[in-house]
Structures are given as C-alpha cells and as structure tokens.
N, C-alpha and C positions, 0 to 999 in steps of 0.2 A: 263533236269540232270542238277546238279550244280557244272561239270566240264568242265574243257576248251576244245575248240575243238580238235580233235586228229590234231597231227603236219602236218599230212602227208597232211589231207584236208586243213590245213591252207597253207600249201606251195601251193599245187596246185591251190587254188583259188586267191593266190596273185599274181602265174605266169600268171592266165589266165588274170588277170587285167593289168596286168603290158604289156603282150602283146598285151592290148587292144583286146582282142578275143572274143568281146560280141555281134558280128553280129549271119545273122543268118548260124547255122552248117551244114557241108556238109555231111549230112547223109541221104539224099535223102528219099526214103518210107519206109527204113529198119528200125529196132529197132535202138533207141540208143545205143552208146557203153555200157552204164550201164547195159539196157537190155539185151544184147548179154553177156556181163559180169555176169549178174543173171544165166546164165543156166550154163556158167564154175561154178560158185561158189557154185550153188545147186549138181552138181556133185560130186565137189571135198568135199564139206561139208558134204553134208548128204547121197551121193550116189545115187542121182534122177537126170536124165538128161530130163530134157524138150525139148520139141519140140520147136526149135525158130522160126518156121515159126508162131506158135501160142502165140508168145510173144507181149505185150503189152505195150507201155508207158502209164504212166499215170500221174496227178496229185497229187494224194494220194490214200492211199487203199479206203478211204470210196467212192471215184469217181467209183472204180472197183464194189465194194459192189451195189452201185447203179445202175451202169447201168446193172449189173445181174438181179436187181430186176425189173428194167422197163422192161427190153427185154425179161425175162423167166416168168414173173409171171404179174397178170393184178390186179386193184383194188378190193379188198374184198377177195383176196386169203390169206391162210395162210403161214406164214414164222416163221420156229423154231430158237431158240437158246437157249443156254444155259444162264440161269440169277441165278443171276446178271449178266447183261449185260453191255458191252461197250455203255455208253449213245448215241452217235451219232448212232449206229447201233438201238435203239429204236426208236430215233427221227424220224429215216429216215422212219421205217415202218409206224409210225404214219403220216408223214407229206405225205408218199406217197399212203396212204389210204389201206394199207395192215394191216391182221391179225394177232396177235403176239401170237404165242406159245412157252410159257415157258419151258425149259428143265432143269431137275436138274443136276447139277456139281458134278461130281466123278465117278470113275471107277467103284465103287461097286452099281452104281444106273442107269446102262445102261439097264438093262430090264425094269425099269420104263420110259425111255426114250422111249423105242420101243414102250410099251403100247401108251405112249401119242402118238407117231407118228401114229401108226393105229388107232387112235381113231379120231386124228383131222387132218389128210391127208394133211398135209402143202407139197407144192411145190417145196418148197427151204428151205434150213437149211442154216443159215451163223454160221461155226464153227471159234470159236477165238480159234487159236491153235500154241502156248500157251494161256491161259483163261486170260483176263482183265475182272473182277478185282482181282479175285482170285488167280491168280500165278500158277493155277493147269494144270500139264504138262500132257498131254494126251501119252499113251504109246500104245504099237503095239497093246496088244491084245483089249484095249479100242476101239483104231482106227479101228482094224479089225471087231468087233462087229458094230460100226457105220456104216462101207462099207457094210457091209450085211444088217443093217438095211435100208440103201439107195437103195441097189438094190430091197428088197423086197416090198418097197413102193414105187418105183420110184421118190426117191428124188435127187434131184440135189445140191450139197454141195460147197458154197463159203468158201473156207478156208483161213482165216486171219492169216499168219503167220508171222506178222510184228514183233514179241517179240522172235522169234525163236533162233536169235544170245543170246539171253539172259536168255537160260536154263543154271540153274546150273549144275555141274557135270564135270567131266573129259574133259578138252579140245579136248582129241584126241580119244574120245567116239563118233563116228559118230549116235549111236543109241541113245544118248539123246533126239535128235529130229528127227521125222519122216514126212515129209511131208504128209498130206494126198493123194495126187496123187500117192504115191509110194507105198501105201499100197497092192495094185493089180491093175491091167490092167482093171477090173472090175470098181474100184473106180479111175482110171486116167479120164475113158470117162463121168463120174459123175462129174467132181472136176473143179473148177475154183479157182486158188490159185491166191490170191494177197498179196505183201508184198514191203520192202522197206529197205533201209539202214537207214531209219530216226530214229527211235527209239532206236536201239542199239548204233548208232553215233552221238546221240542229231542232228538232221539236219531236223527235222520237217518242220520247216520255210520257206525250200528251195524248198519245195512242186516237191517231184518226188517219184514215185512209178512204180510197176511193176504189170502187170497179165498175166498168163498164164492159156490158155482156152483149158480144155481137152475134155468139151463139144460140141458136133459137130455142133447143131444146133445154140448155141450162138456164136460161132465161125463164122459160116456162117453170121449170121446176121450184126455180126461185120464188116465182110468185105461188107457188101453191103452200107455201110453209105459212104460219102466222106471222102477223106483224109484229116486228120485236125478235123474231123467233132466233136471229141471230146477232141480237144486241141493238143497243140505239147508239148515237154518235152522243160523245162529249162535247157538251156545250164550250168549255173553256178550249178544247182540240179545235172546234172548228170556228171560234173566232179568232185563235192563234193562225190558223192556215189563210183565213180570208184577208187577216190583217198581211200576212206574208204575200200572197198571191197580188193583193192589192195595192201595196205601198210598199215591198220588200226589194223593188228592182234596185236601186241604188247600192243597197245594203250586199246583195248576192255579186252585184258586180265587182264590189270592193273585194269580197271574198275570192273571187274567179281570179281576180290580179294575184293575190297571196298565194293560191293553189299554183297557179302557171308558173310561178317565180321558184316554189318549190320543187315542182315535177322538173324543172330544167335542173335546180341547183341541185337535187338528188345526186343527178349523173356524177359531177365532180367530187361529192361529198363521199360517195362511196367508192368511187376511185382513190380518194384519197385514204379511208380508213378502213375501208373494206375489201381491199382488191381483191380480184377473184370472184366476187359476187357479181350475178348478171341482173338487169333490171331495164325491162321496155318501159319507156315512159308511156304512163297510161293517155287514154284520149279521153277518158273522163272518170268522174268520181273523184275521191281525195286518198285514194289508197293506193298504195306501191307494192306489187308482187314482187319480189328478189329471191333469186335462186340463192341459196348458199350453200351451195352441194359442196363446193370447194372447203367448206370446214371439214369435211372428212366423212368417209363413210360408217353409219352408225352414230352420228353426231347429232343431235337435236337442237336446231339453231334457236329455236325459242327457250329453250333452259338455258343456253350458254347467254343469250341477251339478258334473260331475265336476272343471270347471276352479276351483270354487269349494270342493273338498274334499269332497263328498259322493259317494256311490257309490249310484245307485238301478238299477233294472232299467229298460231302454229298451222304450217302449211297442210300438213296431215289433215286438220280437220276439214278441208275442202276436198277431201279425197285423196286416194292413191298418186292422183297426179300433182299432188302437194308438198311429197315428200321432199325435205331439202330444202322447202321455201318457208317464207314468213310474210304475212301481209301485214305493213305499216301504215298506219293512219298519219298522213300528214297535213293535217288540216290543223295548223297551230302556225306561229310566226317561223319566218325564216333562223330566227336566231335559236329558236329551240329547237327545232328541227337539225340545226347543226351540233347542238348538244347532244341530243339523241345518237345519230349517226356516230360521233365521236366516240359515244360510249360504248356503242355496238362493236367498234373497234377495239375496244378495251382500252381507250384513251381517257 
C-alpha cells in the first residue's frame, strides 16, 4: 500500500526497540500473543471462535498453504483453485509436482465447479477468500455450496482469508465476511484457515501469519514434528500484528474509505483514459482486475503500460485466464490513481 504505517504499529515497534526487547520471547511452546489474539479477533469480528489448541504461527500464508499441500497430498495429486489465481499458489503447485485443476470464479458458476471437481477428483482445494486477483467476495450461499461439494467429494479446503479485513461494506456488518470454517461443523472439520494482519495493515515484509487447523489428520501430523520444525515467529512481526489488531481500527477505517473511493473512481478513469477496457468493481481487496484485450491480439498490456511509466502485474502470471488482463494496485491516493490511469492511456 502507498500509505503510512498505522500509528499504533509505529509506536509499538518504536517502544520495542527503545526497550531493547529483541531477544528470545518468553512464549514457551504456546502460540504467540498475535496467534492468541487471532482467536479473539475472529470471534469479535466474524462470529467464529477457532480452537486455540489448533492455532499455529507461520512466517506467511504461503508457508501454511505449502505445509498443507506437502502433508496432505503427494506428487501428481490434483489440487483445485479458482482461476485466475494468485500466482504464488500456481507456482507452488508446479514446483511441488501437483496437478492444477482450474475452477471458474463467481456465485453463478458453482454448478460448474461441482462438475469439474466430480470429474477431476482433486484431493485439496485452495480457496482464496476473498479472491485475489478478481476481488470476488464469497457470500454464505456460495460458501455453503462449496462446503457441500467438499463433503460430497472428500475435499480438504485450505482457506486463505488474508484479505478478509478489506471487504467493502458496513464495518458493523459481520456478515460481509464469513470464514469458511464457520459455514458448518462439517466444513470446519475439512478446513485449514490461513490469514495475517499483513495485507490489511501493510506489514507483509515483517513475515508473520497464522494457521488454524480444523482437519484432524493435518493437526496430528503437525504435532508429530519437533518444536520449531517449521520455524518460530518473528517477535517484531508479532508485536506489529498485535498493535494492528488491537489499536488499528481507526487507521483501517480511513484506508477503506480511500479504497472505496478509488474503486468507484476507477470506473470513470478507465472510461476516459482507457476506453474499451473492462473492469468489474471488486467487492474486496485493494486490487483491480482489468481486461485490456481491446489493445489487440498479441498485445502485452503490461509491457505497453510499463513503457508509459506504470508498473502493473501481468495477467498471464495468474493463469491462462489472465491473458489480456492486468492487475492494478489501487492502494494509493485518488490523485495518484488518476495520474496512473492517465499514464496508462498514454496521457
């Protein structure tokens, strides 16, 4: 994000350094303070109470996804995910020798999702919830259908909910996001939830995330490994997450106001400066998924925009469905967003 760090985070980290408290933390074998706060936050914010005994600290969300892939599937096994997909997930499947099963995005396409899963028989699904790069929000009816499909086809679901604090809508409405593990008791037993404060509070470089394991077999296998086998939490990152989740609400609300303004403003900016492009306003995230196919067959929009001084993520990075698309980061000021889109149009 192109925003200053939340004051609560800056103050807490400055105090940590001032005290010289950068040695080994006294947490023992228990989850870190941030991981325990995760349980409280999920309860207060979304009405879901994870079991603290099944909570594990991670370096980042991708680590949790890869742990689940490694321990629950084998080389050649099929893994499903909605495409276009966050490219580190696609890269992980390729690098780990798993077969990718592409699922369409959209509440109106769940029947197609079920057909594909029935045919391809994946062992695991990666659910990016809310979805990156499209900004799709999975609502309760869609999640309930996915849970039914998972049960019918013996599917384990790894739910990446790192963008859940970036869902647009009334901040007091707990229904604007539903953790997949909270859909039903059946879903909970099939779900591995991974998340972090990093996306919403711009802390990704500090490297901390959390994993809640509802799936019994994975939890048992995790506990069979020696302590710290998967690493230990970063004390600075943990302190930052605690500050963000404890005292960062006002800062996050201000960020969401800017993001909401930008996602609406982008409609007019694209119409003015990049006519012919197609953009569906995201329900969540600070990312815009833009179809620039109008630039012509064989055109590489990322290269064209780079020549015009704008850096975007190339659509094909997110799978074949991304051909002709780019992903634009909107987490900046409205004035800068206008400069960006003007430059994309060659102005």
